[in-house]
Structures are given as C-alpha cells and as structure tokens.
Residue frames relative to the residue before (quaternion, step in Angstrom):
aa qw qx qy qz dx dy dz
X 1.0000 0.0000 0.0000 0.0000 0.00 0.00 0.00
X 0.0584 -0.7756 0.6278 0.0289 3.54 -1.06 0.82
X 0.2642 -0.7546 0.5886 0.1195 3.49 -0.93 1.05
X 0.3011 -0.7312 0.5877 0.1710 3.59 -0.79 1.05
X 0.2414 -0.7710 0.5619 0.1778 3.62 -0.62 0.95
X 0.7585 -0.4061 0.2802 0.4257 3.55 -1.38 0.12
X 0.6076 0.5620 -0.3620 0.4289 3.61 0.99 -0.74
X 0.6883 0.4848 -0.2835 0.4592 3.56 0.89 -0.95
X 0.6766 0.5043 -0.2930 0.4495 3.53 0.95 -0.97
X 0.6610 0.4798 -0.3270 0.4753 3.61 0.93 -0.76
X 0.5949 0.5514 -0.3657 0.4565 3.60 1.08 -0.61
X 0.6742 0.5027 -0.2920 0.4555 3.57 0.92 -0.92
X 0.6668 0.4922 -0.2950 0.4755 3.60 1.16 -0.46
X 0.4918 0.6606 -0.4360 0.3627 3.59 1.23 -0.13
X 0.6265 -0.5410 0.3934 0.4000 3.63 -1.12 0.49
X 0.7860 0.0707 -0.0054 0.6142 3.56 1.10 -0.83
X 0.1385 -0.8161 0.5549 0.0829 3.59 0.20 1.24
X 0.6579 -0.5114 0.3900 0.3918 3.52 -1.32 0.54
X 0.5346 -0.6666 0.4186 0.3076 3.58 -0.86 1.01
X 0.6353 0.5369 -0.3408 0.4382 3.58 1.02 -0.74
X 0.6320 0.5300 -0.3285 0.4603 3.59 1.04 -0.72
X 0.6553 0.5098 -0.2978 0.4712 3.55 0.96 -0.95
X 0.6478 0.5115 -0.3260 0.4610 3.60 0.94 -0.85
X 0.6675 0.5078 -0.3060 0.4505 3.50 0.91 -0.92
X 0.6372 0.5323 -0.3151 0.4597 3.56 0.96 -0.90
X 0.6778 0.5069 -0.2833 0.4511 3.60 0.90 -0.99
X 0.6714 0.4958 -0.2953 0.4651 3.60 1.14 -0.51
X 0.6479 0.5280 -0.3355 0.4345 3.62 1.21 -0.19
X 0.4394 -0.6387 0.5277 0.3472 3.59 -1.02 0.61
X 0.5253 -0.6662 0.4322 0.3057 3.57 -0.80 0.99
X 0.6176 0.5782 -0.3406 0.4103 3.56 1.07 -0.75
X 0.6710 0.4970 -0.2973 0.4631 3.62 1.19 -0.47
X 0.6633 0.5346 -0.3167 0.4170 3.58 1.16 -0.34
X 0.0703 -0.7736 0.6298 0.0017 3.53 -1.12 0.81
X 0.1699 -0.7164 0.6594 0.1519 3.54 -1.40 0.31
X 0.3706 -0.7140 0.5362 0.2558 3.53 -1.29 0.18
X 0.5850 -0.5462 0.4542 0.3913 3.56 -1.24 0.41
X 0.5836 0.5795 -0.3739 0.4286 3.60 1.15 -0.55
X 0.6602 0.4846 -0.3037 0.4869 3.59 0.95 -0.80
X 0.6000 0.5471 -0.3549 0.4635 3.55 1.06 -0.74
X 0.6703 0.5014 -0.2920 0.4627 3.58 0.92 -0.90
X 0.6469 0.5195 -0.3130 0.4622 3.58 1.03 -0.76
X 0.6368 0.5220 -0.3113 0.4745 3.52 1.04 -0.86
X 0.6687 0.5036 -0.2902 0.4637 3.57 0.93 -0.97
X 0.6282 0.5247 -0.3416 0.4619 3.59 1.01 -0.71
X 0.6459 0.5202 -0.3227 0.4561 3.55 0.95 -0.85
X 0.6798 0.4762 -0.2956 0.4731 3.56 0.93 -0.84
X 0.6436 0.5184 -0.3207 0.4628 3.63 0.98 -0.80
X 0.6446 0.5313 -0.3145 0.4509 3.61 1.15 -0.58
X 0.5876 0.5773 -0.3900 0.4115 3.62 1.16 -0.30
X 0.5583 -0.5727 0.4502 0.3970 3.59 -1.18 0.40
X 0.6198 -0.5309 0.4172 0.3998 3.54 -1.23 0.53
X 0.4105 0.7054 -0.5122 0.2674 3.50 -1.05 0.75
X 0.7537 -0.4009 0.2892 0.4331 3.51 -1.37 -0.01
X 0.6581 0.5078 -0.3323 0.4457 3.62 0.87 -0.85
X 0.6464 0.5080 -0.3332 0.4617 3.61 0.94 -0.84
X 0.6685 0.5104 -0.3045 0.4472 3.55 0.93 -0.92
X 0.6469 0.5175 -0.3178 0.4612 3.58 1.00 -0.80
X 0.6672 0.5003 -0.3006 0.4628 3.58 0.92 -0.90
X 0.6256 0.5388 -0.3393 0.4507 3.58 1.03 -0.77
X 0.6611 0.4954 -0.2907 0.4827 3.57 0.99 -0.94
X 0.6579 0.5142 -0.3135 0.4521 3.57 0.97 -0.84
X 0.6462 0.5148 -0.3131 0.4683 3.60 0.99 -0.84
X 0.6366 0.5339 -0.3242 0.4522 3.55 0.96 -0.77
X 0.6673 0.4899 -0.2818 0.4850 3.52 1.01 -0.93
X 0.6538 0.5265 -0.3142 0.4434 3.59 0.95 -0.86
X 0.7776 0.3671 -0.1877 0.4746 3.58 0.68 -1.09
X 0.7879 0.3606 -0.2012 0.4568 3.62 0.74 -0.90
X 0.7209 0.3485 -0.2512 0.5439 3.63 1.21 -0.23
X 0.7488 0.4077 -0.2488 0.4595 3.58 0.50 -1.17
X 0.7961 0.2444 -0.1374 0.5363 3.59 0.96 -0.73
X 0.2217 0.7810 -0.5476 0.2027 3.61 1.16 0.56
X 0.8225 0.2046 -0.1813 0.4988 3.52 -0.88 0.97
X 0.7243 0.3782 -0.2199 0.5329 3.58 1.30 -0.04
X 0.4536 0.6302 -0.4851 0.4022 3.53 1.08 0.81
X 0.2202 -0.7886 0.5638 0.1084 3.56 -0.65 1.14
X 0.2738 -0.7515 0.5854 0.1322 3.57 -1.08 0.87
X 0.5285 -0.5626 0.5169 0.3701 3.50 -1.36 0.22
X 0.1203 -0.8273 0.5487 -0.0023 3.54 -0.19 1.37
X 0.6915 -0.4652 0.3428 0.4334 3.62 -1.25 0.33
X 0.6350 0.5490 -0.3382 0.4254 3.63 0.99 -0.78
X 0.6593 0.5047 -0.3114 0.4621 3.63 1.12 -0.51
X 0.5198 0.6768 -0.4108 0.3209 3.62 1.16 -0.38
X 0.6906 0.4467 -0.3138 0.4744 3.62 0.80 -0.82
X 0.6231 0.5221 -0.3544 0.4621 3.65 1.00 -0.66
X 0.6356 0.5196 -0.3320 0.4646 3.60 1.00 -0.78
X 0.6607 0.5331 -0.2993 0.4355 3.53 0.82 -1.05
X 0.6709 0.4974 -0.2860 0.4698 3.58 0.88 -1.01
X 0.6841 0.4941 -0.2815 0.4567 3.57 0.86 -0.99
X 0.6746 0.4881 -0.3001 0.4655 3.60 0.89 -0.93
X 0.6480 0.5041 -0.3168 0.4750 3.60 0.94 -0.82
X 0.6513 0.5041 -0.3249 0.4649 3.65 0.86 -0.92
X 0.6814 0.4781 -0.3032 0.4639 3.63 0.83 -0.85
X 0.6428 0.5186 -0.3274 0.4590 3.58 0.94 -0.82
X 0.6761 0.5057 -0.2868 0.4527 3.59 0.90 -0.91
X 0.6821 0.4624 -0.2744 0.4956 3.56 1.22 -0.58
X 0.5235 -0.6610 0.3986 0.3607 3.53 1.31 0.04
X 0.6299 0.5019 -0.3114 0.5044 3.52 1.34 0.39
X 0.0423 -0.8447 0.5325 0.0338 3.60 0.63 1.06
X 0.2824 -0.7604 0.5737 0.1138 3.50 -1.14 0.79
X 0.5371 -0.6206 0.4508 0.3510 3.61 -0.93 0.79
X 0.6132 -0.5797 0.3859 0.3728 3.57 -1.05 0.74
X 0.6857 0.4811 -0.3088 0.4505 3.64 0.72 -0.93
X 0.6438 0.5181 -0.3217 0.4621 3.59 0.88 -0.89
X 0.6716 0.5020 -0.2911 0.4606 3.56 0.95 -0.92
X 0.6668 0.4862 -0.3122 0.4708 3.55 0.97 -0.79
X 0.6208 0.5136 -0.3546 0.4744 3.62 1.04 -0.66
X 0.6334 0.5125 -0.3300 0.4766 3.64 0.99 -0.80
X 0.6377 0.5265 -0.3235 0.4598 3.61 0.98 -0.83
X 0.6392 0.5067 -0.3212 0.4811 3.58 0.95 -0.86
X 0.6473 0.5013 -0.3298 0.4700 3.60 0.88 -0.82
X 0.6483 0.5357 -0.3152 0.4397 3.58 0.91 -0.88
X 0.6677 0.5046 -0.2833 0.4683 3.58 0.94 -0.89
X 0.7504 0.3992 -0.2022 0.4865 3.56 1.02 -0.80
X 0.4230 -0.7149 0.4555 0.3201 3.56 1.34 -0.13
X 0.4472 0.7249 -0.4022 0.3358 3.52 1.24 0.65
X 0.4090 -0.6348 0.5787 0.3079 3.55 -1.29 0.28
X 0.3057 -0.7193 0.5880 0.2083 3.55 -1.30 0.28
X 0.2515 -0.7145 0.6343 0.1548 3.55 -0.95 0.96
X 0.2251 0.7742 -0.5408 0.2396 3.54 -0.52 1.23
X 0.3579 -0.6793 0.5893 0.2511 3.46 -1.40 0.22
X 0.5242 0.6696 -0.3584 0.3852 3.51 1.43 -0.24
X 0.2307 -0.7999 0.5420 0.1147 3.62 -0.23 1.24
X 0.5152 0.6458 -0.4303 0.3638 3.64 1.18 -0.22
X 0.6407 0.5381 -0.3254 0.4406 3.54 1.21 -0.43
X 0.3913 0.7822 -0.4249 0.2333 3.57 1.33 -0.12
X 0.7759 0.3224 -0.1872 0.5089 3.58 0.95 -0.71
X 0.4383 0.7203 -0.4358 0.3150 3.57 1.17 0.57
X 0.5359 -0.6708 0.3957 0.3259 3.59 1.22 0.06
X 0.6482 0.4360 -0.3549 0.5136 3.58 1.15 0.44
X 0.5557 -0.6067 0.4367 0.3639 3.60 -1.05 0.64
X 0.1776 -0.7766 0.5961 0.1007 3.60 -1.04 0.83
X 0.1196 -0.7480 0.6482 0.0781 3.52 -1.16 0.66
X 0.1652 -0.7844 0.5916 0.0865 3.59 -0.87 0.95
X 0.2800 -0.8032 0.4997 0.1635 3.59 -0.13 1.26
X 0.5923 0.5648 -0.3777 0.4330 3.61 1.13 -0.40
X 0.6912 0.4969 -0.2706 0.4495 3.57 1.14 -0.63
X 0.5096 0.6420 -0.4271 0.3817 3.59 1.27 -0.06
X 0.4389 -0.7176 0.4677 0.2716 3.65 -0.71 0.98
C-alpha cells in the first residue's frame, strides 16, 4: 500500500504535472494507492483560499472527482489506532529539535498503522519510520 501525500496530489492537479510523477503514477497498480482525508482537507483549504473565479471552480471540481470518484473507498482516516503512533512520533521529533507538522505527523501515523509507504516530496518525513517514495526522483 502506498499513501499519496498532499504534495503528490496537488502536483497531479496541476495543468502540466511533472513528467516523472505522471510516469511513476502510471506504473503503480491503482488498487495499491490510497489517499487520506487529511490531504483532502489540505487540498480543499488551498482551493478555498483562492479568489473566486474559474480556476478555483475548476480545482474544486477536479478535487471532488479525484477524492470522491477516483479514490472512492480508498480514503484513509485518522483512526484511534493511529493516535498512539502519532503521539510517539511527534514527541520523538520534538525532543530531537525537529518538530513535525501535525498533518504530516498524522499521515505518517496512518501509514505506520497500515504498514504503508508514503509517496511524497517532503523530506521532513524521512525519520518517521515509514518507507518514503519520491515520485519526482523516478527517472
């Protein structure tokens, strides 16, 4: 299982996504890919922050299709089982002087609980104890 983080999802929503990301996505079995409700919320926040207009409307429609159609039944939530993993990870990072954003930490905890890797460009997740895949680095 591979969880696509917000960086990957927002790249896929660009008018011309990076070719390496598109190649990587096309090489993955769709059944192995997941997204999180946290990334959905981050994408929606970004869209809601845009000025009213055609671009905002297009992105809102695209996000709805991506999350509610393309990934229907494959959206992972922050479940009670992820709470202890998040707390331990966040405390460890804070004590090491490397605090992690709450959303990033929760996505890492979700991945930990599900035994999943995370597709991301966010190197801050490197010491979170879950495998990382950088679709931008794929030749």
